[in-house]
N, C-alpha and C positions, 0 to 999 in steps of 0.2 A: 688286276688283269681282267679285261672284259670277257664274259662268257658268251659265246655265240651258240644259238640254237642249231641243232643238227637238222639240215634239210634233207640229207640222205642218211638212212640208217639200214644197214643190211646185216643179216645174221645167217651164216652157213649157206650162202648161195652156191648152188651147183647146177651144172648143165651138162647133160649127156646127149650126144648125137650117135645113136646106135652103139657101137663098141667103144667110141671115143668119149672120154670125159674131158670136155674142153675147159670147164671151170670146176674147182673142187673146194668147197667149204670156205668161201671168201666172206669175210666180215669187215665192214668199214663204217666209219662215221665221218660225214663231211659237214663241217660247220658252215653256217651262213656267211656269205660274203668273202669266201676264200677261193683261191685257185688250188684245186686238188689234182694231183697228177697220178696217172697210171703209167709206170715205167716198166718196159719189158720188150723183148724181141717179138717178131712175128710168131704167132702160135702160142703166145703165153696166156691168152684168155682175156686180153684187154677189151677187144671189140665185143666179144660175147657177153662180158660183164656189163658193159655199157648198154647193150641192147636189152638185157634183162632189166636194168634200172630204168630204161626208157619205156618199158611196157611193150617192147617189140618182140621179146622172147619170154615165154613162161619158164620160170626156173623149174628144174627137175626136182629140186629140194631146196629148203631154206626159205627165208622170208625177207622182204624189204619194204620199207615205206619211203616214199619220195614226196616231198612237200606235203607230208601228212597223209598221202594216199597209198593204199596197198597196191603194189605193182601187179598182183594177181587179179584182184577183184575190181580195181578202178583204173585199168590201163587206158581206156578210151578218154576218161576225164583227165588223166595225167598228161596225155599227149597234147592237149590243148594248152597246157601251162608251162611246157618246157620248150627250149630251143635245141635242135639237134643238127649237127653238121657232120656229114660223112667224109671219109677219106677221099672217096671218088666223087668228082663233081656230079651232082645229082639234079641240077636244075635243067630247064628245057633249052637245049642249045640252039633250036630254031626260033626261039623267041628273043626279043631284044632284052637288054638289061632292065629297062623300065617295065616291059611287059611281064617279065618274071616276077618282079617285086609286086606289081599290081595283082598278079594271079595269087601269089602267096597271101597277100592282104585279104583277098576275097575268101580264100580257104579259111582264114581265121575270123571271117565275118567282121572285118574292120570297115566301118561306114565310110561313105563317099568323101566327105570333107576331111575326116581324120586320115583316111587312106591316102589321099593326095598329099597332104602335108607330111605324113610319115615317110612316104616314098621319096619326096623331094629332100627331106632331111637326111635320109640315108644316102642318097646319091651324092649329096654334098659332103657328108662326114666321111664317106668311104672313097672319095675322089673318083667317082664314076659319072659325074655330070657330063663330061665330054663323050662318054661311051653310052649314054642312056638309050640312043637309037641303034646301037650296034648289037648284032646278034651275039648271044652269049657264047656260042661255039667258036667265035673268032677272037675271043679275048685271050690275053696272055695268061700264064699260070697264076701270076700274082693278082691280076684283075679278077679271074674266076674265084680265087680264094676270098677276095674282098666282097664279091657279090654273094657268095655262099654264106659268109658270116652275116652280111646285111640281111639276107633272107631269114637266117636263123633267129635274129633278134628283132625282126620287124614287129612282132606282136608284143614286144617288151617282156619276155619271160624273166622270171626271177632266178631260173636255173638253166644253165647252158651246158650241153654235152658236146664235146668236140673230139671226134675219133680220128687221131693222127692227121690233124688239119694242115700241117705244114710239110708233108712228105714230098710234095711235088713242086716246091718253090725254092728259090735261091736264098742264101743267107740273109741278104738285105731285106727281102720281103718277110722272112721269118722274124727278124727283129722288129719290123714295123707292125707285124701281126700281133706280137706279144705286147707291144706298147698299147695297142687297142684293147687287149685282154685286161691289162692292168687298169685302164680307164674304166672298163665295164665293172671290174671288181670294186674299184673305188666308189662307183655309183650304187653298189649293193648287190650286184649280180654274183651268184655263186657259179663257179665254173669247174667242171670235171673235164680234164683234157688227157688223152692218151698220147704217148710219144715213145720213140726209141732213141731220141737224142738226149745225151747227158746234159748238154748246156740248157736245153729247154726244161728238163726235169729240175735243175737247180733253181729255176725261176719260180717254181711252185711253192706255195706256203707249206703244203704238206704233200706227202707222196705215199703211194703203196707200190712196192716192187712185186711184180707178178712173174712167175717162172713156172712153165709147164702147168698152167691152170691154178697154181697155188699162190697165195699171198705169202711171200717169204720175209717181208719186213715192211714197216710203215712208220711214219713220223716226219718231222721236218728234215730237210737236208742236213742241217747242223746236228740234230739229235741222232739221225741215222749214222753219221760219221762218228759220234761219240760212243755209240753202242756196239759197233762191230767188234768182234772178239779177235782182232789182229792188230799188230803194229804195221806201219807202212814205212819202209826204208827206201829213200830215193838214191839212186846211184847214177852219177854222171861220169862215164868212162871214155877214155881215148879209143878203146876198142870195145864197143858195146856188145858185139856179138860174142866175143871171147868171155867177157864179164858175165854175160847171161849164161853161157855154158858152165862156167865155174860155179856160179851161184845155184844153178839148177841141180847140182849134185848134192847140195846141202839138204839133209833130211828134215831140217826144221822149216824149210820154205813151203808155204801153202800155194803161192802163185807168183809168177813173174810176168809183167807186161812191159814191152819195149815201146818207147815213144821217141823215135829218132836216136839221139845219143843217151837218152835217159832211160833208166829202168825203174819200174815201180815194183818193189818186192814186198809181198805180204807174208808176215811171220806171226804165228799165234802169240797172244798176249802173255801166255805163261812162260815165254822165253825171255829172260832178262837181257837188257842191253843189246838189242838186235843189231843196231848199227855197228857196234864194235865187232860182233860176230861176223857180219858180212865183210867188214873191212879186213879182218884177219884172213879170211878165205881168199880175198883178192890179192892181198900182199903175198900170200904163199904162192900164188900163180904169177907173181911179179907184174900185176896189172895196176896201172895208175888210174885212180878214180876218186871222186869226191863222194863221200857217203854220209847221209844225214837222215835221221828219223824225222818224218814230216806228218802233218795232219792229213787224214784220208780225204780223197776227193770222192765225189759221188760215184765215179767209175770204180774206185777201189771198193766202195760199199757194195756196189752191184756184183762185182767179181766175188767178193767175200761171201755174201749171203747166197748167191746161186751155187757156188762151189760147195758150200755147207749143205745145201739142199740136195745136190747131186750125190754127195757122200752118204747122206742119210737114206737115199732112195734104194 
């Protein structure tokens, strides 16, 4: 197995805003050339952690090196070597697509001939050639997203930070966007992306799940599923609501999630044969259902680790 050098290494990162502790003791390692995801709801600390790693916020405590640079002491130098795309469109809406890219190129001191060729290359690659003279403020959500990503990689950074980049676009544009991310990763770019979408998180090579400012789990989606301390039982019932009520009375159940006619039931691993246990309860209530123990999904992992954190708090 090929060992990849860590391009991001953080130990005990914390950030306090007055009485609010937004991030608490987060430690991560991000290998070179991977897509690393931060998964968590709004307020979980994803954006704050990214801003600390970008050198935009000084940590209240802890330390981090990004591309070999100390985020506290070498923040200005770091900003020249990374790409950063915010959740909110942050380019100039009264400038055209081409003018925005040229302006970003000047900020990074990219010379005239190289600047022209790079801008033309990105207009072509991101399918913005027909919109090059169009003001950025009049673009669709998907077009704005492509322009923002083009601007973030214009100076060819080896590390790209994306803070919930797909929150304002439709599913098709989200899929197209991720295809572009995989292409960048194949070319050697390391990517840190935050998201609250489970399907996007499953696309990442590695993940850290954040909850209330804490990292509650990390690893690949497959390893996360293997390591959670619960069984997952799937129930397909004729009357899902009644089945949910019956199962909810079981003291052994950690959590129930309903997905249409299906129920995902989480039961601690120290309970033997959980599917049989659930089936017996449904039969006692004369409820017809298919009951099977299944592999955990990433959503099951998220529910399990955040519930465990809530119980410990």
